[in-house]
Residue frames as qw, qx, qy, qz and C-alpha x, y, z in Angstrom:
[[0.005, 0.882, 0.470, 0.011, 0.10, 0.04, 0.01],
 [0.407, 0.255, -0.031, 0.876, 1.44, 3.44, -0.90],
 [0.222, -0.768, -0.435, 0.415, 0.86, 6.44, 1.43],
 [0.357, 0.795, 0.127, 0.473, 0.67, 9.91, -0.14],
 [0.482, -0.034, -0.290, 0.826, 3.21, 12.37, 1.12],
 [0.170, -0.001, 0.116, -0.979, 0.55, 15.09, 1.01],
 [0.288, 0.379, 0.806, -0.351, -3.04, 14.38, 2.28],
 [0.146, 0.363, 0.648, 0.654, -5.40, 14.58, -0.60],
 [0.235, -0.100, 0.084, -0.963, -7.97, 17.62, -0.58],
 [0.762, -0.067, 0.105, -0.635, -10.87, 15.16, -0.73],
 [0.534, -0.180, 0.825, -0.040, -11.47, 11.42, -0.67],
 [0.731, 0.477, 0.210, -0.441, -13.21, 11.35, -4.00],
 [0.639, 0.678, -0.354, -0.084, -10.31, 10.87, -6.40],
 [0.904, -0.301, 0.214, 0.216, -7.81, 7.91, -6.13],
 [0.725, 0.419, 0.102, 0.538, -5.47, 9.36, -8.89],
 [0.433, -0.480, -0.132, 0.751, -2.87, 12.06, -7.64],
 [0.154, 0.083, 0.295, 0.939, -3.26, 14.20, -10.74],
 [0.250, -0.620, -0.569, -0.479, -7.15, 14.30, -10.20],
 [0.506, -0.673, -0.428, 0.327, -6.59, 15.19, -6.58],
 [0.354, -0.266, 0.033, 0.896, -4.37, 18.03, -7.45],
 [0.047, -0.389, -0.518, -0.761, -6.83, 19.21, -10.06],
 [0.405, -0.678, -0.605, -0.097, -9.49, 19.09, -7.39],
 [0.503, -0.510, -0.241, 0.655, -7.27, 21.08, -4.96],
 [0.199, 0.010, 0.256, 0.946, -6.45, 23.80, -7.63],
 [0.192, -0.538, -0.557, -0.603, -10.26, 24.09, -8.32],
 [0.486, -0.698, -0.498, 0.173, -10.97, 24.52, -4.67],
 [0.418, -0.395, -0.029, 0.817, -8.33, 27.20, -4.32],
 [0.080, 0.103, 0.417, 0.899, -9.54, 29.10, -7.39],
 [0.134, -0.533, -0.757, -0.353, -13.31, 28.90, -6.85],
 [0.298, -0.838, -0.168, -0.426, -14.19, 31.11, -3.90],
 [0.098, -0.584, 0.558, -0.581, -13.05, 32.26, -0.37],
 [0.810, -0.300, 0.290, -0.412, -15.07, 29.52, 1.23],
 [0.964, 0.231, -0.113, 0.061, -13.39, 26.80, -0.86],
 [0.357, 0.653, -0.472, 0.472, -9.98, 28.33, -0.19],
 [0.426, -0.528, 0.484, -0.553, -10.61, 28.20, 3.53],
 [0.945, -0.075, 0.103, -0.301, -11.93, 24.73, 3.32],
 [0.844, 0.362, -0.296, 0.263, -8.79, 23.42, 1.53],
 [0.245, 0.616, -0.495, 0.562, -6.51, 25.43, 3.80],
 [0.575, -0.468, 0.399, -0.539, -8.22, 24.25, 7.00],
 [0.985, -0.004, 0.088, -0.145, -8.39, 20.59, 5.98],
 [0.905, 0.087, 0.127, 0.397, -4.97, 20.47, 4.38],
 [0.144, -0.923, 0.139, 0.327, -2.51, 23.42, 5.07],
 [0.516, -0.349, 0.606, 0.495, 0.33, 21.62, 3.27],
 [0.438, 0.409, 0.719, 0.353, -1.66, 21.02, 0.09],
 [0.077, 0.951, 0.267, -0.136, -3.02, 24.69, 0.30],
 [0.313, -0.768, 0.327, 0.453, 0.47, 25.96, 0.40],
 [0.457, -0.072, 0.713, 0.527, 1.67, 23.90, -2.57],
 [0.301, 0.677, 0.631, 0.229, -1.56, 24.94, -4.65],
 [0.078, -0.954, -0.110, 0.269, -1.01, 28.53, -3.73],
 [0.356, -0.546, 0.514, 0.558, 2.59, 28.46, -4.91],
 [0.419, 0.221, 0.769, 0.429, 1.54, 26.63, -8.17],
 [0.213, 0.827, 0.520, 0.000, -1.16, 29.17, -8.73],
 [0.135, -0.902, 0.104, 0.397, 1.14, 32.15, -8.28],
 [0.441, -0.276, 0.655, 0.548, 3.66, 30.45, -10.50],
 [0.389, 0.488, 0.715, 0.316, 1.06, 30.02, -13.29],
 [0.033, 0.957, 0.249, -0.142, 0.01, 33.78, -12.87],
 [0.349, -0.726, 0.334, 0.489, 3.63, 34.74, -13.13],
 [0.439, 0.007, 0.738, 0.512, 4.07, 32.91, -16.34],
 [0.271, 0.687, 0.646, 0.192, 0.88, 34.37, -17.75],
 [0.005, -0.978, -0.203, -0.039, 1.17, 38.00, -16.68],
 [0.609, 0.456, -0.290, 0.581, 4.96, 38.19, -16.16],
 [0.613, -0.500, -0.335, 0.513, 6.98, 39.87, -13.47],
 [0.041, 0.999, 0.029, -0.015, 7.92, 43.42, -12.77],
 [0.518, 0.685, -0.428, 0.283, 11.54, 44.55, -13.41],
 [0.226, -0.604, 0.619, -0.449, 12.27, 44.11, -9.66],
 [0.219, 0.112, -0.969, 0.039, 11.03, 40.46, -9.76],
 [0.343, 0.178, 0.610, -0.691, 7.79, 41.20, -7.99],
 [0.244, 0.411, 0.857, 0.190, 4.53, 39.57, -9.56],
 [0.121, -0.163, -0.276, -0.939, 2.21, 41.83, -11.56],
 [0.631, -0.309, -0.228, -0.674, -0.85, 40.05, -10.28],
 [0.058, -0.110, 0.924, -0.361, -2.11, 37.66, -7.50],
 [0.433, -0.386, -0.729, -0.362, -5.21, 35.76, -6.68],
 [0.247, -0.384, 0.361, -0.813, -7.30, 37.20, -3.91],
 [0.302, -0.012, 0.842, -0.447, -9.38, 35.39, -1.26],
 [0.648, 0.385, 0.279, -0.595, -12.31, 35.48, -3.60],
 [0.737, 0.182, 0.595, 0.265, -10.57, 33.70, -6.33],
 [0.433, 0.893, 0.126, -0.005, -10.21, 36.84, -8.58],
 [0.732, 0.109, 0.052, 0.671, -6.93, 37.83, -10.25],
 [0.098, -0.981, -0.123, 0.109, -5.98, 41.30, -9.08],
 [0.546, 0.655, -0.175, 0.492, -3.24, 43.63, -10.14],
 [0.658, -0.360, -0.285, 0.597, -0.42, 44.30, -7.53],
 [0.002, -0.994, -0.102, -0.037, -0.52, 47.93, -6.63],
 [0.535, 0.608, -0.298, 0.505, 2.76, 49.92, -7.07],
 [0.064, -0.619, 0.458, -0.635, 4.93, 49.82, -4.14],
 [0.804, -0.316, 0.273, -0.423, 3.17, 46.93, -2.41],
 [0.136, 0.446, -0.880, -0.088, 5.21, 43.84, -1.93],
 [0.690, -0.073, -0.631, -0.348, 3.91, 40.33, -2.30],
 [0.339, -0.060, -0.785, 0.515, 4.85, 39.57, 1.41],
 [0.261, 0.066, 0.360, -0.893, 2.35, 42.26, 2.41],
 [0.650, 0.027, -0.294, -0.700, -0.36, 40.81, 0.21],
 [0.594, 0.024, -0.802, 0.051, 0.32, 37.36, 1.44],
 [0.089, -0.051, -0.653, 0.750, -0.10, 38.64, 5.04],
 [0.473, 0.100, 0.132, -0.865, -3.39, 40.28, 4.22],
 [0.667, 0.069, -0.576, -0.468, -4.57, 37.12, 2.41],
 [0.559, -0.044, -0.805, 0.193, -3.68, 34.82, 5.20],
 [0.023, 0.105, -0.517, 0.849, -4.32, 37.07, 8.12],
 [0.595, -0.070, -0.017, -0.801, -8.08, 37.33, 7.67],
 [0.801, 0.037, -0.522, -0.291, -8.28, 33.60, 6.97],
 [0.404, 0.193, -0.787, 0.425, -6.37, 32.69, 10.08],
 [0.420, -0.214, 0.409, -0.781, -9.23, 33.74, 12.36],
 [0.185, 0.141, 0.968, -0.094, -11.18, 30.59, 13.47],
 [0.570, 0.170, -0.120, -0.795, -14.31, 30.05, 11.24],
 [0.539, 0.175, 0.821, -0.068, -16.65, 27.19, 10.49],
 [0.290, 0.376, -0.465, -0.747, -17.10, 26.90, 6.76],
 [0.623, 0.286, 0.717, -0.129, -19.88, 24.75, 5.11],
 [0.213, 0.385, -0.569, -0.694, -19.83, 24.15, 1.39],
 [0.644, 0.247, 0.698, -0.195, -22.39, 22.40, -0.69],
 [0.078, -0.195, 0.639, 0.740, -21.71, 21.83, -4.32],
 [0.611, 0.264, -0.117, -0.736, -24.75, 22.37, -6.73],
 [0.807, 0.183, -0.425, -0.366, -26.52, 19.01, -7.31],
 [0.528, 0.143, -0.769, 0.332, -24.79, 17.26, -4.45],
 [0.633, -0.660, -0.320, -0.247, -26.48, 16.45, -1.12],
 [0.740, -0.231, -0.321, 0.545, -23.17, 16.23, 0.76],
 [0.133, -0.980, 0.009, -0.151, -22.18, 19.16, 3.00],
 [0.737, 0.157, -0.331, 0.568, -18.49, 19.63, 3.48],
 [0.319, -0.920, -0.077, -0.214, -17.46, 21.53, 6.56],
 [0.648, 0.197, -0.374, 0.634, -14.27, 22.72, 8.20],
 [0.431, -0.848, -0.294, 0.093, -13.90, 24.37, 11.56]]
């Protein structure tokens, strides 16, 4: 039996590529799904966050000083980085609000299951 190095985002898929795609979808969909992913699996959340930022950097490029031009906000929207604002500051803002304890419930359309994370 093989054991995954990173806990899957859900128990639905058995294939690692499908699991990763599901985690990316959760990260990009909304604030609720981002928090659900982060609370259930912080390590996978960090991997997906870096993967997503790398994709954005490839698509939109970097500033001359190496800073990203865009980032994905908590709602899953791509936003332009304001001049003079460092990504470290944006990361603190993105994570800071999310670190407050919350209970999140999510129900996918057409699915009777309710996923929740405290």
